[in-house]
C-alpha positions as CSV (number, residue, x, y, z in Angstrom):
1,M,160.0,66.9,74.7
2,A,162.3,69.7,75.7
3,A,161.1,73.2,74.9
4,S,163.2,74.8,72.2
5,Q,165.2,77.8,73.3
6,P,165.7,80.8,71.2
7,P,169.1,81.1,69.6
8,S,171.5,83.1,71.7
9,A,172.2,86.6,70.6
10,E,175.6,86.8,69.0
11,P,177.9,89.5,70.4
12,P,178.3,92.5,68.2
13,V,181.2,92.5,65.8
14,P,183.9,95.0,66.7
15,G,184.0,97.9,64.3
16,H,180.5,97.1,62.9
17,H,178.3,100.2,62.7
18,G,174.7,99.3,62.7
19,P,171.7,101.6,62.8
20,A,172.0,102.1,66.6
21,D,175.6,103.3,66.2
22,R,175.0,105.7,63.4
23,H,174.9,108.9,65.5
24,D,177.2,107.8,68.2
25,P,179.0,111.0,69.3
26,T,181.8,109.1,70.9
27,G,182.8,106.8,68.1
28,H,184.6,107.1,64.8
29,H,181.6,108.8,63.3
30,A,182.2,112.0,65.4
31,A,185.7,112.4,64.0
32,S,184.5,112.2,60.4
33,V,181.8,114.8,61.2
34,R,184.4,117.1,62.5
35,L,186.5,116.7,59.4
36,A,183.5,117.6,57.2
37,G,182.9,120.7,59.4
38,V,186.6,121.7,59.1
39,T,186.3,121.3,55.3
40,V,183.4,123.7,55.1
41,V,185.0,126.3,57.4
42,L,188.2,126.2,55.4
43,G,186.2,126.6,52.2
44,V,184.2,129.6,53.4
45,A,187.4,131.1,54.8
46,A,189.2,130.7,51.5
47,V,186.4,132.4,49.6
48,L,186.3,135.3,52.1
49,L,190.1,135.7,52.1
50,A,190.0,135.9,48.3
51,V,187.2,138.5,48.3
52,F,188.9,140.7,50.8
53,D,192.3,140.8,49.0
54,F,194.3,138.4,51.2
55,Y,195.4,136.4,48.2
56,T,198.4,134.6,49.6
57,L,196.6,133.4,52.7
58,G,193.6,132.5,50.5
59,I,195.8,130.3,48.4
60,V,197.2,128.5,51.5
61,V,193.7,128.1,53.1
62,G,192.3,126.9,49.8
63,I,194.9,124.2,49.4
64,A,194.4,123.1,53.0
65,G,190.7,123.0,52.5
66,I,191.0,120.9,49.4
67,A,193.4,118.5,51.1
68,V,191.3,118.1,54.3
69,G,188.2,117.7,52.2
70,L,189.6,115.0,50.1
71,F,190.8,113.1,53.1
72,S,187.4,113.6,54.8
73,Q,185.7,112.4,51.6
74,M,187.7,109.2,51.7
75,N,186.8,108.6,55.4
76,S,183.2,109.7,55.4
77,E,180.6,107.3,56.7
78,S,177.3,108.9,55.5
79,T,175.8,110.7,52.6
80,E,175.3,113.9,54.7
81,Q,179.0,114.1,55.4
82,R,179.8,113.7,51.7
83,W,177.5,116.6,50.9
84,F,179.4,118.8,53.3
85,D,182.7,117.6,52.0
86,V,181.8,118.3,48.4
87,F,180.6,121.8,49.3
88,G,183.8,122.5,51.3
89,I,186.0,121.2,48.6
90,G,184.2,123.3,46.0
91,A,184.4,126.4,48.1
92,S,188.1,125.8,48.8
93,A,188.8,125.4,45.1
94,V,186.9,128.6,44.2
95,G,188.7,130.6,46.9
96,F,192.0,129.1,45.8
97,F,191.5,129.9,42.1
98,I,190.2,133.4,42.8
99,S,193.2,134.1,45.0
100,L,195.6,132.5,42.4
101,L,194.2,134.5,39.5
102,S,194.0,137.8,41.4
103,G,197.2,137.7,43.4
């Protein structure tokens, strides 16, 4: 009788993100992490601009933060990114509305 051979390993499916690819800094994951970071930075900037009486710039940065945050939320790949997106969108909205109501 011939010895049975183990099944050959199938090649990975292109675009499939398994556990080993989760924190790959060179893949698509890195781009969505950067988008989440940009969302948070824009949100904090919108709030700071509103607090320090730069209302017009606060409105523009707030709108940009909301738009980038929503795009990032659509393309996020992990729960951690979504938390950062929600925080950034909320901060952008707060900065936007404070600037809009004060300016």
